[in-house]
C-alpha positions in Angstrom: -6.8 107.8 83.0 -9.0 107.9 79.9 -8.9 104.5 77.9 -11.4 105.6 75.2 -10.2 104.7 71.6 -8.7 107.4 69.5 -11.3 108.6 67.0 -10.7 108.3 63.3 -11.6 111.9 62.8 -8.8 114.3 63.6 -10.1 117.7 65.0 -8.8 120.8 63.3 -6.4 123.1 65.2 -7.9 125.6 67.5 -9.0 128.9 65.9 -9.5 127.4 62.4 -12.7 126.6 60.5 -11.3 123.6 58.4 -13.5 120.6 58.7 -12.1 117.5 60.3 -10.4 114.8 58.0 -10.0 110.9 58.3 -6.8 108.8 58.6 -5.6 107.2 55.3 -5.8 103.3 54.9 -4.6 100.9 52.1 -7.1 100.6 49.4 -9.1 97.2 49.2 -8.4 96.7 45.5 -4.7 96.7 46.2 -5.1 93.8 48.7 -7.2 91.9 46.2 -4.6 92.4 43.5 -1.9 91.0 45.7 -4.0 87.9 46.5 -4.8 87.2 42.8 -1.2 87.7 41.9 -0.2 85.1 44.5 -2.8 82.6 43.4 -1.7 83.1 39.8 1.9 82.3 40.6 0.8 79.1 42.3 -1.5 78.0 39.4 1.2 78.8 36.9 3.7 76.7 38.9 1.3 73.7 39.0 0.6 74.0 35.2 4.3 74.1 34.5 4.9 71.1 36.7 2.2 69.0 35.0 3.5 69.9 31.6 7.0 69.0 32.6 5.9 65.6 34.0 3.9 64.9 30.8 6.9 65.7 28.7 9.1 63.3 30.8 6.5 60.5 30.5 6.1 61.1 26.8 9.9 60.9 26.3 10.1 57.6 28.4 7.2 56.0 26.5 8.7 57.0 23.2 12.0 55.5 24.2 10.3 52.3 25.3 8.1 52.0 22.2 11.0 52.9 19.9 12.7 49.6 20.8 11.3 46.8 18.6 10.4 43.5 20.3 12.7 40.6 19.5 11.1 37.3 18.5 12.1 33.9 17.2 10.5 32.6 14.0 10.3 29.4 11.9 8.7 28.6 8.6 5.6 26.3 8.5 6.3 23.0 6.7 4.2 20.4 5.0 4.7 16.9 6.3 3.1 13.5 5.8 1.3 12.5 9.0 -0.1 9.0 9.7 -3.5 9.5 11.5 -3.2 7.9 14.9 -5.2 7.3 18.0 -3.2 7.7 21.2 -4.1 6.1 24.5 -2.6 4.9 27.8 -3.1 1.4 29.1 -1.9 -1.4 31.3 -0.2 -4.7 30.4 -1.8 -8.0 31.4 -0.4 -11.5 31.0 -2.0 -13.6 28.3 -2.3 -16.3 31.1 -1.5 -15.6 34.7 -2.3 -17.3 38.0 -1.2 -17.5 41.6 -0.7 -21.2 42.1 -1.8 -23.0 45.3 -2.7 -26.5 46.6 -6.3 -27.6 46.7 -5.9 -29.5 50.0 -4.0 -28.7 53.2 -0.7 -30.5 54.0 3.0 -30.3 54.7 5.3 -29.3 51.9 7.3 -32.5 51.1 9.0 -31.7 47.8 9.8 -28.5 45.8 10.8 -28.9 42.2 11.2 -25.2 41.0 13.3 -22.1 41.5 12.2 -18.5 41.6 12.0 -16.8 38.2 12.3 -20.1 36.3 10.6 -20.7 33.0 8.4 -23.8 33.1 6.4 -25.9 30.6 2.8 -26.8 30.9 2.2 -29.8 33.2 5.7 -29.5 34.9 5.7 -30.7 38.5 6.3 -27.8 40.9 5.5 -29.0 44.4 4.2 -32.1 46.3 2.7 -32.4 49.7 3.6 -35.3 52.0 1.5 -38.3 51.1 1.2 -39.6 54.6 -1.0 -42.8 54.6 -2.6 -42.0 51.2 -0.9 -44.9 49.5 -2.0 -47.4 52.2 -5.6 -46.2 51.9 -5.4 -46.6 48.2 -4.1 -50.1 48.5 -6.9 -50.9 51.0 -9.6 -49.6 48.6 -8.0 -51.3 45.7 -8.1 -54.6 47.5 -11.8 -54.1 48.3 -12.4 -53.3 44.6 -10.6 -56.5 43.5 -12.6 -58.6 45.9 -15.8 -57.0 44.6 -14.7 -57.8 41.1 -14.0 -61.5 42.0 -17.4 -61.8 43.8 -19.2 -60.3 40.8 -17.5 -62.6 38.3 -18.2 -65.7 40.5 -21.9 -64.9 41.0 -22.3 -64.0 37.3 -21.1 -67.6 36.4 -23.5 -69.1 39.0 -26.3 -67.0 37.6 -25.8 -68.7 34.3 -26.1 -72.1 36.0 -29.0 -70.7 38.0 -27.1 -71.1 41.2 -27.8 -67.5 42.4 -30.6 -65.0 41.8 -30.4 -62.0 39.6 -30.7 -59.8 42.7 -27.5 -61.2 44.0 -25.6 -60.4 40.8 -27.1 -56.8 40.7 -26.0 -56.3 44.3 -22.5 -57.5 43.4 -22.4 -55.1 40.5 -23.3 -52.2 42.7 -20.7 -53.1 45.3 -18.1 -53.3 42.5 -19.0 -49.8 41.2 -18.8 -48.4 44.8 -15.4 -49.9 45.4 -14.1 -48.6 42.1 -15.4 -45.1 42.9 -13.7 -45.1 46.2 -10.4 -46.0 44.5 -10.9 -43.1 42.0 -11.7 -40.7 44.9 -8.6 -41.7 46.7 -6.5 -41.3 43.6 -8.0 -37.8 43.0 -7.2 -36.8 46.6 -3.6 -38.0 46.1 -3.3 -36.1 42.8 -4.4 -32.9 44.6 -1.2 -33.0 46.6 0.8 -32.5 43.4 1.0 -28.9 42.1 1.8 -28.6 38.4 2.1 -25.7 36.0 -1.3 -25.3 34.2 0.4 -23.5 31.3 3.9 -22.5 30.1 5.3 -19.3 31.5 7.7 -17.7 34.0 7.5 -18.3 37.7 7.7 -15.5 40.3 9.2 -15.6 43.7 8.7 -18.7 45.8 6.5 -18.1 48.8 6.8 -21.5 50.6 9.6 -23.7 52.1 10.1 -27.4 52.8 8.3 -28.7 55.9 5.9 -25.7 55.9 2.2 -26.4 56.5 0.0 -25.1 53.8 -3.6 -24.3 54.2 -5.8 -24.9 51.2 -5.6 -22.0 48.8 -2.3 -20.6 50.2 -0.2 -19.0 47.3 2.9 -21.0 46.4 4.2 -19.0 43.5 2.8 -16.8 40.6 3.0 -18.0 37.0 2.7 -15.5 34.1 2.7 -16.2 30.4 4.6 -13.3 28.9 4.8 -13.9 25.2 2.5 -12.7 23.8 1.3 -10.2 26.4 -2.0 -8.3 26.5 -2.4 -4.5 26.5 -5.7 -3.2 27.8 -6.6 0.4 27.0 -9.6 2.7 26.6 -10.7 5.0 23.7 -13.6 7.4 23.4 -16.7 6.2 21.6 -15.9 8.6 18.8 -13.0 6.3 17.9 -15.2 3.2 17.3 -15.5 3.9 13.6 -11.7 3.8 13.2 -11.2 0.6 15.1 -11.2 -3.0 13.9 -9.7 -6.3 15.0 -6.3 -7.0 13.5 -5.4 -3.3 13.4 -1.7 -2.6 14.1 -0.7 -1.0 17.4 2.6 0.3 18.7 3.4 0.1 22.4 5.9 2.3 24.2 7.0 2.2 27.8 9.1 4.7 29.7 11.1 1.8 31.0 12.6 1.4 27.5 13.0 4.9 26.0 13.2 4.9 22.2 11.9 1.3 21.9 8.5 0.2 20.5 6.7 -3.1 20.6 4.4 -4.2 17.8 1.0 -5.8 18.3 -2.5 -6.1 16.9 -5.9 -5.5 18.3 -7.5 -8.8 19.2 -10.8 -7.7 20.9 -13.1 -4.6 21.2 -15.6 -4.6 24.0 -19.2 -4.8 22.7 -20.3 -2.3 25.4 -19.5 1.4 26.0 -19.1 2.4 29.6 -22.2 4.7 30.2 -20.3 6.7 32.9 -17.2 7.6 30.9 -18.4 6.9 27.3 -15.2 4.9 26.8 -14.8 1.5 25.1 -12.3 -1.1 26.2 -9.8 -2.5 23.7 -7.3 -5.3 24.0 -4.2 -5.8 21.9 -1.8 -8.7 21.7 1.8 -7.5 21.8 4.9 -9.5 20.8 7.2 -9.9 23.8 9.9 -12.4 22.7 12.5 -11.3 25.2 10.0 -10.9 28.1 10.9 -7.3 28.5 7.3 -6.2 29.2 5.7 -7.4 32.4 2.1 -7.5 33.6 1.0 -4.3 35.4 3.3 -1.9 33.6 2.0 1.5 32.5 2.2 2.0 28.7 1.3 4.4 25.9 -0.2 3.1 22.7 -0.7 4.5 19.2 -3.1 2.9 16.8 -2.7 3.7 13.1 -6.1 4.8 11.7 -6.4 5.7 8.0 -4.1 6.5 5.2 -1.2 9.0 5.6 -2.1 12.7 4.7 -0.1 15.8 4.1 -0.6 18.5 6.8 1.0 22.0 7.4 2.7 21.9 10.8 4.3 24.4 13.2 5.7 24.1 16.7 3.1 24.1 19.3 4.6 27.2 20.9 3.6 29.2 17.8 -0.1 28.9 18.6 -1.7 31.2 21.2 -4.8 29.6 22.6 -7.6 32.0 23.6 -11.3 31.6 24.6 -12.3 33.4 21.4 -10.0 31.3 19.1 -6.5 30.2 18.4 -4.1 32.5 16.6 -0.5 32.8 15.3 1.6 35.8 14.4 2.8 35.7 10.8 5.9 37.7 9.9 5.7 40.0 6.8 8.0 42.5 5.1 7.0 46.1 5.9 9.2 48.3 3.6 12.8 49.2 4.3 14.5 51.0 7.1 16.8 54.0 7.0 19.7 51.6 6.6 18.2 50.0 3.5 17.4 46.7 5.2 13.9 45.3 5.1 11.6 46.1 8.0 9.6 43.3 9.5 6.1 43.4 11.1 3.7 40.8 12.4 0.0 40.2 11.6 -2.4 38.3 13.8 -3.9 35.3 12.0 -6.7 33.1 13.5 -6.1 29.4 12.7 -7.9 26.1 12.9 -5.7 23.5 14.7 -5.7 19.8 14.1 -3.9 16.9 15.7 -0.7 17.2 17.7 2.4 15.0 17.4 5.3 15.5 19.8 6.2 19.2 19.8 4.3 19.9 16.6 0.7 20.8 15.8 -1.1 20.6 12.5 -2.7 23.8 11.1 -5.8 23.0 9.1 -6.7 26.6 8.1 -4.9 29.9 8.3 -1.3 29.1 7.6 0.3 27.8 4.4 3.6 25.9 3.9 6.5 28.4 3.8 4.8 31.1 6.0 7.0 32.5 8.7 5.4 32.4 12.1 6.5 33.6 15.5 7.4 30.8 18.0 8.7 32.8 20.9 8.1 36.3 22.2 4.4 36.6 21.4 3.6 38.2 24.8 5.2 41.5 23.6 3.3 41.6 20.3 0.2 43.2 18.9 -1.2 43.4 15.4 0.9 45.2 12.8 3.8 45.9 15.2 7.3 45.9 13.9 9.7 43.2 15.2 13.3 42.1 15.2 14.1 38.4 14.5 16.7 36.5 16.5 16.7 32.8 15.9 19.7 31.9 17.9 17.5 30.0 20.4 14.4 28.1 19.2 11.9 26.1 21.0 11.8 22.3 20.4 10.1 21.1 17.2 10.4 17.3 17.2 7.7 14.9 16.0 9.0 12.3 18.5 10.7 14.1 21.3 12.9 12.2 23.7 13.2 13.5 27.3 16.7 14.3 28.4 17.7 14.3 32.1 19.8 17.3 33.1 
C-alpha cells in the first residue's frame, strides 16, 4: 500500500496537453480581515463599557454633590470679659498638727471627742502621773532645806560666824535644788497634752489604759478658718500678681459655689525645672466646708474688664498652619426665590477661653455668622443649608450634668 501524500498538482487527463493546476485555498487576506474584525468588536465593547461606567460614576457624583451640606451656625457676640489667671491647687490648713505626747506613759485621762472644736490651751489628754508628785515633794523639801541653810549661813556671815565660801556653797546648793524642782515640774507637764491652737480635732487614735511611746499620734488638729490654698502659675504671670489680689476658689465637692480669698504670699523663687512660681492664698471658710488636702481650681482676677468678640469653641478649627472659622454669607437667590448661603474660610487669631467660649482677637467681628457644627463637610465657597435645631453648648460657666 502506497502511503505517499497526495500532490497539490492534479495531473491532466490522459490524452490531453493541458498543463496541471493547483487546489484552491482560502486567501490569507480574508483570514486577516476576520481577525481584525473580531479584535475590533472586543475593543469597541471595552470602550463602550468604560464610557458606560464613567457615565454612571458621573451621575452618582453629581447626585452626591448636588446635596448641600447641613450646618449649624451662631452669630459672634461682643462680651465683657474679666482677664483671669486659672490654676489648680491644694488646700492646706492655716495651722495643722498631729498631736502626741513628748514622754512615754499610760493614758490616764482623755478630755476630748473625735471631731470636736477646741480652743487654744484646752486639755486633751493626760498620762498617769505615777510617783511624779512624790518625787516633786522630795525635791521641793530639799530645796526648802537648802533655802533655810542659805538664810542661816548668810546671817552668820554678817556676824562673821562662817566664811564667805560656806555661803557661796549654800547658794549653789539652793540653785541646784530649785533647778531639780523645775525639771520635775517640766517632766510632769509633759504628761499633759493640750491644744496648741484653736481648731477642729480629727479621729481619736488612742484609748484609756493604752501605753503610748513618745511621739505616737493621739489626734490631728486642723485650723480651718481661714484655710490656705497653694497653687502654681507660670513665670509669665508674675507681672500680673501681687499680694492682696482677690481669688475665687471652686471645688467639685460643691458645684456652683465659690469661696473668696486673697493672695497672701508669692514665692521669691521660680522653680528652675518647671519655670513655675508658688502662690499662697488665704480663703474664707466660716462653715468649715473646705478641708485640707482637697483639690481645687482657682481664678485670679488680673486687670480691668475688656470687651472681646466671642464664639463657641466648636466654631474654631485648629490646624498646624493656623486656626480658622467658616463665615456664612449670602450667595444670591435660588430658583425658589429664597437666598442661597455659602461659606468662606477665615483665618483667625484666638485669645483666652472661658467655659465653652473662646475670644477671637482678629478675623471675626460681632454679628458675623459662623459655623459651629458640620465643618468636616465644608470647603471654601461651598453652598450650605442651615439647621439650628441642635446647637453645641455656649456657656461661659458650664455646669456638668450627670445623665
